[in-house]
Biotite code that builds the C-alpha atoms (Angstrom):
import biotite.structure as struc

atoms = struc.array([
    struc.Atom([63.262, 68.206, -45.204], chain_id="A", res_id=1, res_name="MET", atom_name="CA", element="C"),
    struc.Atom([66.126, 65.950, -44.102], chain_id="A", res_id=2, res_name="SER", atom_name="CA", element="C"),
    struc.Atom([66.707, 65.185, -40.454], chain_id="A", res_id=3, res_name="ASP", atom_name="CA", element="C"),
    struc.Atom([69.800, 67.287, -39.625], chain_id="A", res_id=4, res_name="PRO", atom_name="CA", element="C"),
    struc.Atom([70.762, 64.877, -36.847], chain_id="A", res_id=5, res_name="ASP", atom_name="CA", element="C"),
    struc.Atom([70.531, 61.674, -38.897], chain_id="A", res_id=6, res_name="ALA", atom_name="CA", element="C"),
    struc.Atom([73.849, 59.865, -39.329], chain_id="A", res_id=7, res_name="HIS", atom_name="CA", element="C"),
    struc.Atom([74.088, 57.734, -42.487], chain_id="A", res_id=8, res_name="LEU", atom_name="CA", element="C"),
    struc.Atom([76.606, 55.058, -43.456], chain_id="A", res_id=9, res_name="LEU", atom_name="CA", element="C"),
    struc.Atom([77.390, 54.630, -47.175], chain_id="A", res_id=10, res_name="ILE", atom_name="CA", element="C"),
    struc.Atom([78.945, 51.269, -48.078], chain_id="A", res_id=11, res_name="VAL", atom_name="CA", element="C"),
    struc.Atom([80.147, 50.949, -51.690], chain_id="A", res_id=12, res_name="ASP", atom_name="CA", element="C"),
    struc.Atom([83.381, 49.639, -53.206], chain_id="A", res_id=13, res_name="ASP", atom_name="CA", element="C"),
    struc.Atom([83.208, 52.229, -56.029], chain_id="A", res_id=14, res_name="ASP", atom_name="CA", element="C"),
    struc.Atom([85.151, 55.202, -54.693], chain_id="A", res_id=15, res_name="GLU", atom_name="CA", element="C"),
    struc.Atom([83.578, 57.625, -57.176], chain_id="A", res_id=16, res_name="ARG", atom_name="CA", element="C"),
    struc.Atom([80.002, 56.674, -56.257], chain_id="A", res_id=17, res_name="ILE", atom_name="CA", element="C"),
    struc.Atom([80.877, 56.614, -52.555], chain_id="A", res_id=18, res_name="ARG", atom_name="CA", element="C"),
    struc.Atom([82.337, 60.112, -52.694], chain_id="A", res_id=19, res_name="SER", atom_name="CA", element="C"),
    struc.Atom([79.501, 61.561, -54.803], chain_id="A", res_id=20, res_name="LEU", atom_name="CA", element="C"),
    struc.Atom([76.820, 60.171, -52.514], chain_id="A", res_id=21, res_name="LEU", atom_name="CA", element="C"),
    struc.Atom([78.631, 61.347, -49.412], chain_id="A", res_id=22, res_name="GLN", atom_name="CA", element="C"),
    struc.Atom([78.941, 64.908, -50.724], chain_id="A", res_id=23, res_name="LYS", atom_name="CA", element="C"),
    struc.Atom([75.348, 64.955, -52.015], chain_id="A", res_id=24, res_name="PHE", atom_name="CA", element="C"),
    struc.Atom([73.856, 63.768, -48.729], chain_id="A", res_id=25, res_name="LEU", atom_name="CA", element="C"),
    struc.Atom([76.010, 66.094, -46.639], chain_id="A", res_id=26, res_name="ILE", atom_name="CA", element="C"),
    struc.Atom([74.697, 69.000, -48.738], chain_id="A", res_id=27, res_name="ARG", atom_name="CA", element="C"),
    struc.Atom([71.182, 67.897, -47.789], chain_id="A", res_id=28, res_name="HIS", atom_name="CA", element="C"),
    struc.Atom([71.825, 68.067, -44.087], chain_id="A", res_id=29, res_name="GLY", atom_name="CA", element="C"),
    struc.Atom([72.955, 64.573, -43.096], chain_id="A", res_id=30, res_name="PHE", atom_name="CA", element="C"),
    struc.Atom([75.983, 63.424, -41.171], chain_id="A", res_id=31, res_name="LEU", atom_name="CA", element="C"),
    struc.Atom([77.614, 60.845, -43.459], chain_id="A", res_id=32, res_name="VAL", atom_name="CA", element="C"),
    struc.Atom([80.312, 58.227, -42.961], chain_id="A", res_id=33, res_name="SER", atom_name="CA", element="C"),
    struc.Atom([81.564, 55.954, -45.733], chain_id="A", res_id=34, res_name="ALA", atom_name="CA", element="C"),
    struc.Atom([82.996, 52.445, -45.956], chain_id="A", res_id=35, res_name="ALA", atom_name="CA", element="C"),
    struc.Atom([84.695, 50.779, -48.909], chain_id="A", res_id=36, res_name="ARG", atom_name="CA", element="C"),
    struc.Atom([83.527, 47.206, -48.184], chain_id="A", res_id=37, res_name="ASP", atom_name="CA", element="C"),
    struc.Atom([81.706, 45.043, -45.648], chain_id="A", res_id=38, res_name="ALA", atom_name="CA", element="C"),
    struc.Atom([84.767, 44.573, -43.433], chain_id="A", res_id=39, res_name="ALA", atom_name="CA", element="C"),
    struc.Atom([85.292, 48.345, -43.239], chain_id="A", res_id=40, res_name="HIS", atom_name="CA", element="C"),
    struc.Atom([81.596, 48.824, -42.501], chain_id="A", res_id=41, res_name="ALA", atom_name="CA", element="C"),
    struc.Atom([81.746, 46.288, -39.654], chain_id="A", res_id=42, res_name="ARG", atom_name="CA", element="C"),
    struc.Atom([84.618, 48.228, -38.048], chain_id="A", res_id=43, res_name="ARG", atom_name="CA", element="C"),
    struc.Atom([82.650, 51.484, -38.207], chain_id="A", res_id=44, res_name="LEU", atom_name="CA", element="C"),
    struc.Atom([79.492, 49.814, -36.897], chain_id="A", res_id=45, res_name="LEU", atom_name="CA", element="C"),
    struc.Atom([81.415, 48.396, -33.957], chain_id="A", res_id=46, res_name="ALA", atom_name="CA", element="C"),
    struc.Atom([82.037, 51.891, -32.635], chain_id="A", res_id=47, res_name="GLY", atom_name="CA", element="C"),
    struc.Atom([79.209, 54.049, -34.003], chain_id="A", res_id=48, res_name="LEU", atom_name="CA", element="C"),
    struc.Atom([75.422, 53.992, -34.185], chain_id="A", res_id=49, res_name="ASP", atom_name="CA", element="C"),
    struc.Atom([73.807, 54.983, -37.487], chain_id="A", res_id=50, res_name="PHE", atom_name="CA", element="C"),
    struc.Atom([70.265, 56.005, -38.345], chain_id="A", res_id=51, res_name="ASP", atom_name="CA", element="C"),
    struc.Atom([70.361, 54.349, -41.777], chain_id="A", res_id=52, res_name="LEU", atom_name="CA", element="C"),
    struc.Atom([72.754, 52.304, -43.919], chain_id="A", res_id=53, res_name="ILE", atom_name="CA", element="C"),
    struc.Atom([72.959, 52.694, -47.710], chain_id="A", res_id=54, res_name="VAL", atom_name="CA", element="C"),
    struc.Atom([74.551, 49.438, -48.848], chain_id="A", res_id=55, res_name="LEU", atom_name="CA", element="C"),
    struc.Atom([75.759, 48.279, -52.266], chain_id="A", res_id=56, res_name="ASP", atom_name="CA", element="C"),
    struc.Atom([74.864, 44.662, -53.028], chain_id="A", res_id=57, res_name="VAL", atom_name="CA", element="C"),
    struc.Atom([77.721, 43.769, -55.393], chain_id="A", res_id=58, res_name="MET", atom_name="CA", element="C"),
    struc.Atom([81.003, 44.154, -53.487], chain_id="A", res_id=59, res_name="MET", atom_name="CA", element="C"),
    struc.Atom([84.195, 42.083, -53.391], chain_id="A", res_id=60, res_name="PRO", atom_name="CA", element="C"),
    struc.Atom([84.369, 39.767, -50.426], chain_id="A", res_id=61, res_name="GLY", atom_name="CA", element="C"),
    struc.Atom([81.183, 39.777, -48.362], chain_id="A", res_id=62, res_name="GLU", atom_name="CA", element="C"),
    struc.Atom([78.275, 41.058, -50.469], chain_id="A", res_id=63, res_name="ASP", atom_name="CA", element="C"),
    struc.Atom([75.544, 43.427, -49.347], chain_id="A", res_id=64, res_name="GLY", atom_name="CA", element="C"),
    struc.Atom([72.838, 40.804, -48.893], chain_id="A", res_id=65, res_name="ILE", atom_name="CA", element="C"),
    struc.Atom([75.082, 38.685, -46.663], chain_id="A", res_id=66, res_name="SER", atom_name="CA", element="C"),
    struc.Atom([76.011, 41.740, -44.589], chain_id="A", res_id=67, res_name="LEU", atom_name="CA", element="C"),
    struc.Atom([72.344, 42.719, -44.302], chain_id="A", res_id=68, res_name="THR", atom_name="CA", element="C"),
    struc.Atom([71.455, 39.267, -43.015], chain_id="A", res_id=69, res_name="ARG", atom_name="CA", element="C"),
    struc.Atom([74.267, 39.395, -40.454], chain_id="A", res_id=70, res_name="ALA", atom_name="CA", element="C"),
    struc.Atom([73.352, 42.886, -39.235], chain_id="A", res_id=71, res_name="LEU", atom_name="CA", element="C"),
    struc.Atom([69.727, 41.876, -38.742], chain_id="A", res_id=72, res_name="ARG", atom_name="CA", element="C"),
    struc.Atom([70.815, 39.362, -36.101], chain_id="A", res_id=73, res_name="GLU", atom_name="CA", element="C"),
    struc.Atom([71.818, 42.154, -33.725], chain_id="A", res_id=74, res_name="THR", atom_name="CA", element="C"),
    struc.Atom([70.364, 45.487, -34.872], chain_id="A", res_id=75, res_name="ARG", atom_name="CA", element="C"),
    struc.Atom([67.323, 47.076, -36.499], chain_id="A", res_id=76, res_name="GLN", atom_name="CA", element="C"),
    struc.Atom([69.050, 49.987, -38.269], chain_id="A", res_id=77, res_name="THR", atom_name="CA", element="C"),
    struc.Atom([67.180, 50.688, -41.550], chain_id="A", res_id=78, res_name="PRO", atom_name="CA", element="C"),
    struc.Atom([69.020, 49.393, -44.624], chain_id="A", res_id=79, res_name="ILE", atom_name="CA", element="C"),
    struc.Atom([68.653, 50.659, -48.201], chain_id="A", res_id=80, res_name="MET", atom_name="CA", element="C"),
    struc.Atom([70.223, 48.354, -50.797], chain_id="A", res_id=81, res_name="LEU", atom_name="CA", element="C"),
    struc.Atom([71.773, 49.615, -54.023], chain_id="A", res_id=82, res_name="LEU", atom_name="CA", element="C"),
    struc.Atom([72.014, 47.062, -56.809], chain_id="A", res_id=83, res_name="THR", atom_name="CA", element="C"),
    struc.Atom([72.861, 47.011, -60.493], chain_id="A", res_id=84, res_name="ALA", atom_name="CA", element="C"),
    struc.Atom([70.614, 43.983, -60.858], chain_id="A", res_id=85, res_name="ARG", atom_name="CA", element="C"),
    struc.Atom([67.032, 44.578, -61.914], chain_id="A", res_id=86, res_name="GLY", atom_name="CA", element="C"),
    struc.Atom([65.686, 41.040, -61.503], chain_id="A", res_id=87, res_name="GLU", atom_name="CA", element="C"),
    struc.Atom([62.796, 40.609, -59.092], chain_id="A", res_id=88, res_name="THR", atom_name="CA", element="C"),
    struc.Atom([64.521, 37.620, -57.461], chain_id="A", res_id=89, res_name="GLU", atom_name="CA", element="C"),
    struc.Atom([67.455, 39.762, -56.347], chain_id="A", res_id=90, res_name="ASP", atom_name="CA", element="C"),
    struc.Atom([65.203, 42.461, -54.913], chain_id="A", res_id=91, res_name="ARG", atom_name="CA", element="C"),
    struc.Atom([63.193, 39.839, -53.034], chain_id="A", res_id=92, res_name="ILE", atom_name="CA", element="C"),
    struc.Atom([66.405, 38.251, -51.709], chain_id="A", res_id=93, res_name="ALA", atom_name="CA", element="C"),
    struc.Atom([67.436, 41.624, -50.284], chain_id="A", res_id=94, res_name="GLY", atom_name="CA", element="C"),
    struc.Atom([64.068, 42.158, -48.604], chain_id="A", res_id=95, res_name="LEU", atom_name="CA", element="C"),
    struc.Atom([64.087, 38.632, -47.194], chain_id="A", res_id=96, res_name="GLU", atom_name="CA", element="C"),
    struc.Atom([67.548, 39.284, -45.753], chain_id="A", res_id=97, res_name="ALA", atom_name="CA", element="C"),
    struc.Atom([66.061, 42.221, -43.830], chain_id="A", res_id=98, res_name="GLY", atom_name="CA", element="C"),
    struc.Atom([66.507, 45.288, -46.056], chain_id="A", res_id=99, res_name="ALA", atom_name="CA", element="C"),
    struc.Atom([63.858, 48.008, -45.780], chain_id="A", res_id=100, res_name="ASP", atom_name="CA", element="C"),
    struc.Atom([64.044, 49.171, -49.391], chain_id="A", res_id=101, res_name="ASP", atom_name="CA", element="C"),
    struc.Atom([66.124, 48.847, -52.542], chain_id="A", res_id=102, res_name="TYR", atom_name="CA", element="C"),
    struc.Atom([67.131, 51.083, -55.434], chain_id="A", res_id=103, res_name="LEU", atom_name="CA", element="C"),
    struc.Atom([68.448, 49.800, -58.770], chain_id="A", res_id=104, res_name="ALA", atom_name="CA", element="C"),
    struc.Atom([71.484, 51.448, -60.378], chain_id="A", res_id=105, res_name="LYS", atom_name="CA", element="C"),
    struc.Atom([71.678, 53.763, -62.178], chain_id="A", res_id=106, res_name="PRO", atom_name="CA", element="C"),
    struc.Atom([69.478, 56.073, -60.136], chain_id="A", res_id=107, res_name="PHE", atom_name="CA", element="C"),
    struc.Atom([68.912, 59.767, -59.618], chain_id="A", res_id=108, res_name="GLU", atom_name="CA", element="C"),
    struc.Atom([70.439, 61.002, -56.325], chain_id="A", res_id=109, res_name="PRO", atom_name="CA", element="C"),
    struc.Atom([67.196, 62.889, -55.659], chain_id="A", res_id=110, res_name="LYS", atom_name="CA", element="C"),
    struc.Atom([65.272, 59.603, -55.657], chain_id="A", res_id=111, res_name="GLU", atom_name="CA", element="C"),
    struc.Atom([67.718, 58.150, -53.137], chain_id="A", res_id=112, res_name="LEU", atom_name="CA", element="C"),
    struc.Atom([67.213, 61.237, -50.975], chain_id="A", res_id=113, res_name="LEU", atom_name="CA", element="C"),
    struc.Atom([63.423, 60.882, -51.131], chain_id="A", res_id=114, res_name="LEU", atom_name="CA", element="C"),
    struc.Atom([63.583, 57.205, -50.208], chain_id="A", res_id=115, res_name="ARG", atom_name="CA", element="C"),
    struc.Atom([65.975, 57.843, -47.311], chain_id="A", res_id=116, res_name="ILE", atom_name="CA", element="C"),
    struc.Atom([63.698, 60.526, -45.907], chain_id="A", res_id=117, res_name="ASN", atom_name="CA", element="C"),
    struc.Atom([60.672, 58.229, -46.314], chain_id="A", res_id=118, res_name="ALA", atom_name="CA", element="C"),
    struc.Atom([62.393, 55.448, -44.350], chain_id="A", res_id=119, res_name="ILE", atom_name="CA", element="C"),
    struc.Atom([63.479, 57.818, -41.589], chain_id="A", res_id=120, res_name="LEU", atom_name="CA", element="C"),
    struc.Atom([59.930, 59.157, -41.275], chain_id="A", res_id=121, res_name="ARG", atom_name="CA", element="C"),
    struc.Atom([58.681, 55.601, -40.777], chain_id="A", res_id=122, res_name="ARG", atom_name="CA", element="C"),
    struc.Atom([61.028, 54.970, -37.873], chain_id="A", res_id=123, res_name="MET", atom_name="CA", element="C"),
    struc.Atom([59.305, 55.209, -34.472], chain_id="A", res_id=124, res_name="PRO", atom_name="CA", element="C"),
    struc.Atom([60.294, 58.217, -32.444], chain_id="A", res_id=125, res_name="GLU", atom_name="CA", element="C"),
    struc.Atom([62.185, 57.684, -29.226], chain_id="A", res_id=126, res_name="ALA", atom_name="CA", element="C"),
    struc.Atom([59.570, 57.070, -26.542], chain_id="A", res_id=127, res_name="PRO", atom_name="CA", element="C"),
    struc.Atom([58.953, 60.013, -24.242], chain_id="A", res_id=128, res_name="ALA", atom_name="CA", element="C"),
    struc.Atom([58.135, 59.554, -20.579], chain_id="A", res_id=129, res_name="ALA", atom_name="CA", element="C"),
    struc.Atom([54.537, 58.410, -20.697], chain_id="A", res_id=130, res_name="ALA", atom_name="CA", element="C"),
    struc.Atom([52.077, 60.069, -18.378], chain_id="A", res_id=131, res_name="GLU", atom_name="CA", element="C"),
    struc.Atom([49.374, 57.479, -19.086], chain_id="A", res_id=132, res_name="MET", atom_name="CA", element="C"),
    struc.Atom([49.299, 53.730, -19.402], chain_id="A", res_id=133, res_name="GLN", atom_name="CA", element="C"),
    struc.Atom([50.436, 52.577, -22.864], chain_id="A", res_id=134, res_name="PRO", atom_name="CA", element="C"),
    struc.Atom([47.986, 50.828, -25.127], chain_id="A", res_id=135, res_name="LYS", atom_name="CA", element="C"),
    struc.Atom([48.842, 47.180, -25.660], chain_id="A", res_id=136, res_name="LEU", atom_name="CA", element="C"),
    struc.Atom([47.775, 44.525, -28.146], chain_id="A", res_id=137, res_name="LEU", atom_name="CA", element="C"),
    struc.Atom([48.146, 40.895, -27.087], chain_id="A", res_id=138, res_name="THR", atom_name="CA", element="C"),
    struc.Atom([49.061, 38.322, -29.727], chain_id="A", res_id=139, res_name="LEU", atom_name="CA", element="C"),
    struc.Atom([49.455, 35.143, -27.721], chain_id="A", res_id=140, res_name="GLY", atom_name="CA", element="C"),
    struc.Atom([52.839, 35.430, -25.958], chain_id="A", res_id=141, res_name="PRO", atom_name="CA", element="C"),
    struc.Atom([53.573, 38.627, -27.921], chain_id="A", res_id=142, res_name="ILE", atom_name="CA", element="C"),
    struc.Atom([52.729, 42.101, -26.594], chain_id="A", res_id=143, res_name="ARG", atom_name="CA", element="C"),
    struc.Atom([52.722, 45.105, -28.917], chain_id="A", res_id=144, res_name="TYR", atom_name="CA", element="C"),
    struc.Atom([52.950, 48.530, -27.296], chain_id="A", res_id=145, res_name="ASP", atom_name="CA", element="C"),
    struc.Atom([51.091, 50.855, -29.669], chain_id="A", res_id=146, res_name="ILE", atom_name="CA", element="C"),
    struc.Atom([52.291, 54.057, -28.017], chain_id="A", res_id=147, res_name="GLU", atom_name="CA", element="C"),
    struc.Atom([55.973, 53.124, -28.130], chain_id="A", res_id=148, res_name="ARG", atom_name="CA", element="C"),
    struc.Atom([55.915, 51.033, -31.289], chain_id="A", res_id=149, res_name="GLY", atom_name="CA", element="C"),
    struc.Atom([57.612, 48.188, -29.406], chain_id="A", res_id=150, res_name="GLU", atom_name="CA", element="C"),
    struc.Atom([57.020, 44.445, -29.578], chain_id="A", res_id=151, res_name="MET", atom_name="CA", element="C"),
    struc.Atom([57.836, 42.175, -26.638], chain_id="A", res_id=152, res_name="TRP", atom_name="CA", element="C"),
    struc.Atom([58.002, 38.416, -26.170], chain_id="A", res_id=153, res_name="HIS", atom_name="CA", element="C"),
    struc.Atom([57.982, 37.996, -22.416], chain_id="A", res_id=154, res_name="GLY", atom_name="CA", element="C"),
    struc.Atom([60.811, 40.201, -21.155], chain_id="A", res_id=155, res_name="ASP", atom_name="CA", element="C"),
    struc.Atom([62.607, 40.201, -24.511], chain_id="A", res_id=156, res_name="ASP", atom_name="CA", element="C"),
    struc.Atom([62.279, 43.084, -26.960], chain_id="A", res_id=157, res_name="LEU", atom_name="CA", element="C"),
    struc.Atom([61.557, 41.793, -30.468], chain_id="A", res_id=158, res_name="VAL", atom_name="CA", element="C"),
    struc.Atom([63.659, 43.633, -33.013], chain_id="A", res_id=159, res_name="ARG", atom_name="CA", element="C"),
    struc.Atom([61.623, 45.112, -35.866], chain_id="A", res_id=160, res_name="LEU", atom_name="CA", element="C"),
    struc.Atom([62.929, 46.685, -39.044], chain_id="A", res_id=161, res_name="THR", atom_name="CA", element="C"),
    struc.Atom([61.626, 50.124, -40.013], chain_id="A", res_id=162, res_name="ALA", atom_name="CA", element="C"),
    struc.Atom([59.159, 48.585, -42.468], chain_id="A", res_id=163, res_name="THR", atom_name="CA", element="C"),
    struc.Atom([57.980, 45.957, -39.985], chain_id="A", res_id=164, res_name="GLU", atom_name="CA", element="C"),
    struc.Atom([57.485, 48.675, -37.374], chain_id="A", res_id=165, res_name="SER", atom_name="CA", element="C"),
    struc.Atom([55.430, 50.732, -39.818], chain_id="A", res_id=166, res_name="GLN", atom_name="CA", element="C"),
    struc.Atom([53.338, 47.719, -40.779], chain_id="A", res_id=167, res_name="LEU", atom_name="CA", element="C"),
    struc.Atom([52.566, 47.049, -37.101], chain_id="A", res_id=168, res_name="MET", atom_name="CA", element="C"),
    struc.Atom([51.503, 50.673, -36.646], chain_id="A", res_id=169, res_name="ARG", atom_name="CA", element="C"),
    struc.Atom([49.219, 50.406, -39.695], chain_id="A", res_id=170, res_name="ILE", atom_name="CA", element="C"),
    struc.Atom([47.654, 47.119, -38.581], chain_id="A", res_id=171, res_name="PHE", atom_name="CA", element="C"),
    struc.Atom([47.304, 48.128, -34.907], chain_id="A", res_id=172, res_name="SER", atom_name="CA", element="C"),
    struc.Atom([45.342, 51.227, -35.963], chain_id="A", res_id=173, res_name="ALA", atom_name="CA", element="C"),
    struc.Atom([42.785, 48.944, -37.667], chain_id="A", res_id=174, res_name="LYS", atom_name="CA", element="C"),
    struc.Atom([42.663, 45.667, -35.674], chain_id="A", res_id=175, res_name="PRO", atom_name="CA", element="C"),
    struc.Atom([40.197, 43.171, -37.094], chain_id="A", res_id=176, res_name="GLY", atom_name="CA", element="C"),
    struc.Atom([40.007, 45.027, -40.424], chain_id="A", res_id=177, res_name="GLU", atom_name="CA", element="C"),
    struc.Atom([41.337, 43.498, -43.641], chain_id="A", res_id=178, res_name="ALA", atom_name="CA", element="C"),
    struc.Atom([43.790, 45.810, -45.418], chain_id="A", res_id=179, res_name="LEU", atom_name="CA", element="C"),
    struc.Atom([44.540, 45.247, -49.096], chain_id="A", res_id=180, res_name="SER", atom_name="CA", element="C"),
    struc.Atom([48.084, 45.024, -50.412], chain_id="A", res_id=181, res_name="ARG", atom_name="CA", element="C"),
    struc.Atom([47.406, 48.154, -52.486], chain_id="A", res_id=182, res_name="THR", atom_name="CA", element="C"),
    struc.Atom([46.408, 50.065, -49.359], chain_id="A", res_id=183, res_name="ARG", atom_name="CA", element="C"),
    struc.Atom([49.452, 48.802, -47.447], chain_id="A", res_id=184, res_name="LEU", atom_name="CA", element="C"),
    struc.Atom([51.729, 49.954, -50.280], chain_id="A", res_id=185, res_name="VAL", atom_name="CA", element="C"),
    struc.Atom([50.104, 53.416, -50.122], chain_id="A", res_id=186, res_name="GLU", atom_name="CA", element="C"),
    struc.Atom([50.353, 53.573, -46.308], chain_id="A", res_id=187, res_name="GLU", atom_name="CA", element="C"),
    struc.Atom([54.036, 52.657, -46.524], chain_id="A", res_id=188, res_name="LEU", atom_name="CA", element="C"),
    struc.Atom([54.606, 55.528, -48.949], chain_id="A", res_id=189, res_name="GLY", atom_name="CA", element="C"),
    struc.Atom([55.792, 53.259, -51.769], chain_id="A", res_id=190, res_name="ARG", atom_name="CA", element="C"),
    struc.Atom([55.180, 53.544, -55.498], chain_id="A", res_id=191, res_name="ASP", atom_name="CA", element="C"),
    struc.Atom([52.204, 51.561, -56.754], chain_id="A", res_id=192, res_name="LYS", atom_name="CA", element="C"),
    struc.Atom([52.700, 48.375, -58.714], chain_id="A", res_id=193, res_name="GLY", atom_name="CA", element="C"),
    struc.Atom([52.857, 44.591, -58.527], chain_id="A", res_id=194, res_name="GLN", atom_name="CA", element="C"),
    struc.Atom([56.537, 44.610, -57.552], chain_id="A", res_id=195, res_name="ALA", atom_name="CA", element="C"),
    struc.Atom([55.798, 46.675, -54.444], chain_id="A", res_id=196, res_name="GLN", atom_name="CA", element="C"),
    struc.Atom([52.792, 44.501, -53.589], chain_id="A", res_id=197, res_name="GLU", atom_name="CA", element="C"),
    struc.Atom([55.043, 41.431, -53.839], chain_id="A", res_id=198, res_name="ARG", atom_name="CA", element="C"),
    struc.Atom([57.508, 43.232, -51.565], chain_id="A", res_id=199, res_name="ALA", atom_name="CA", element="C"),
    struc.Atom([54.696, 43.702, -49.023], chain_id="A", res_id=200, res_name="VAL", atom_name="CA", element="C"),
    struc.Atom([54.068, 39.943, -49.149], chain_id="A", res_id=201, res_name="ASP", atom_name="CA", element="C"),
    struc.Atom([57.718, 39.358, -48.270], chain_id="A", res_id=202, res_name="VAL", atom_name="CA", element="C"),
    struc.Atom([57.570, 41.796, -45.356], chain_id="A", res_id=203, res_name="GLN", atom_name="CA", element="C"),
    struc.Atom([54.371, 40.136, -44.066], chain_id="A", res_id=204, res_name="ILE", atom_name="CA", element="C"),
    struc.Atom([56.099, 36.746, -44.204], chain_id="A", res_id=205, res_name="THR", atom_name="CA", element="C"),
    struc.Atom([59.042, 38.088, -42.205], chain_id="A", res_id=206, res_name="ARG", atom_name="CA", element="C"),
    struc.Atom([56.745, 39.771, -39.667], chain_id="A", res_id=207, res_name="LEU", atom_name="CA", element="C"),
    struc.Atom([54.795, 36.551, -39.171], chain_id="A", res_id=208, res_name="ARG", atom_name="CA", element="C"),
    struc.Atom([58.009, 34.785, -38.175], chain_id="A", res_id=209, res_name="ARG", atom_name="CA", element="C"),
    struc.Atom([58.272, 37.202, -35.261], chain_id="A", res_id=210, res_name="LYS", atom_name="CA", element="C"),
    struc.Atom([54.607, 36.981, -34.221], chain_id="A", res_id=211, res_name="ILE", atom_name="CA", element="C"),
    struc.Atom([53.309, 33.515, -34.984], chain_id="A", res_id=212, res_name="GLU", atom_name="CA", element="C"),
    struc.Atom([54.171, 30.200, -33.316], chain_id="A", res_id=213, res_name="SER", atom_name="CA", element="C"),
    struc.Atom([53.486, 28.620, -36.737], chain_id="A", res_id=214, res_name="ASP", atom_name="CA", element="C"),
    struc.Atom([54.002, 31.236, -39.479], chain_id="A", res_id=215, res_name="PRO", atom_name="CA", element="C"),
    struc.Atom([52.595, 28.862, -42.111], chain_id="A", res_id=216, res_name="LYS", atom_name="CA", element="C"),
    struc.Atom([49.306, 28.709, -40.190], chain_id="A", res_id=217, res_name="GLN", atom_name="CA", element="C"),
    struc.Atom([49.003, 32.311, -38.964], chain_id="A", res_id=218, res_name="PRO", atom_name="CA", element="C"),
    struc.Atom([46.641, 32.982, -36.092], chain_id="A", res_id=219, res_name="ARG", atom_name="CA", element="C"),
    struc.Atom([47.218, 36.714, -35.539], chain_id="A", res_id=220, res_name="TYR", atom_name="CA", element="C"),
    struc.Atom([48.392, 38.172, -38.871], chain_id="A", res_id=221, res_name="LEU", atom_name="CA", element="C"),
    struc.Atom([45.846, 36.515, -41.108], chain_id="A", res_id=222, res_name="GLN", atom_name="CA", element="C"),
    struc.Atom([45.353, 36.387, -44.855], chain_id="A", res_id=223, res_name="THR", atom_name="CA", element="C"),
    struc.Atom([41.774, 37.291, -45.771], chain_id="A", res_id=224, res_name="VAL", atom_name="CA", element="C"),
    struc.Atom([41.029, 35.755, -49.149], chain_id="A", res_id=225, res_name="ARG", atom_name="CA", element="C"),
    struc.Atom([40.263, 38.406, -51.739], chain_id="A", res_id=226, res_name="GLY", atom_name="CA", element="C"),
    struc.Atom([40.686, 41.251, -49.228], chain_id="A", res_id=227, res_name="ALA", atom_name="CA", element="C"),
    struc.Atom([44.290, 41.345, -47.986], chain_id="A", res_id=228, res_name="GLY", atom_name="CA", element="C"),
    struc.Atom([45.810, 40.984, -44.532], chain_id="A", res_id=229, res_name="TYR", atom_name="CA", element="C"),
    struc.Atom([44.284, 41.465, -41.077], chain_id="A", res_id=230, res_name="MET", atom_name="CA", element="C"),
    struc.Atom([45.714, 41.735, -37.571], chain_id="A", res_id=231, res_name="LEU", atom_name="CA", element="C"),
    struc.Atom([43.525, 39.727, -35.185], chain_id="A", res_id=232, res_name="ALA", atom_name="CA", element="C"),
    struc.Atom([44.733, 40.299, -31.598], chain_id="A", res_id=233, res_name="PRO", atom_name="CA", element="C"),
    struc.Atom([43.413, 38.342, -28.599], chain_id="A", res_id=234, res_name="ASP", atom_name="CA", element="C"),
])
């Protein structure tokens, strides 16, 4: 089932695709706004909050990967990239820029719907008033609040993408236990395959940049040779 309160932003320079997607997603219970290019999207984002952005990569002017990178500097709204390119390098570039998922054109609208719902399910719920002390993991100067799904560096909230947030939830449920890339792909609700496992590697690299003082020599999000990745809190 789709979240009837979720507000999506569709950004695509192809008017036909933009209109079809908007109508399709509205029929499935979403609130949907649409933008014709990155500049139009920026104007909408300046005045509205969205639960997820569906963003075409190939657009005139500022492309989707550049816009994704810029948005990640100030917000953690989930981003789904649409691209006509099938090369692994382009998919990896989108993930490294901060996208949560990608879908190559042409695609079935139903698959887009399934992926959108999967991303929204991974987003942490708004924290309710806690009646008990939250559970915390300490990673050097980083604190991770398991109950709220929040990461803090001192008094500063560390912005996590939807996928990064889900990865932290997975790792914090099994601290000190090595989790294989295959298992992480399954826990994230992704299709199996080497491409998705490579995508997990990219997300781990990005998460390490937010946790580790030296991401190339990770202390807390470790690589366990032959076994996968392990969160090793203090």
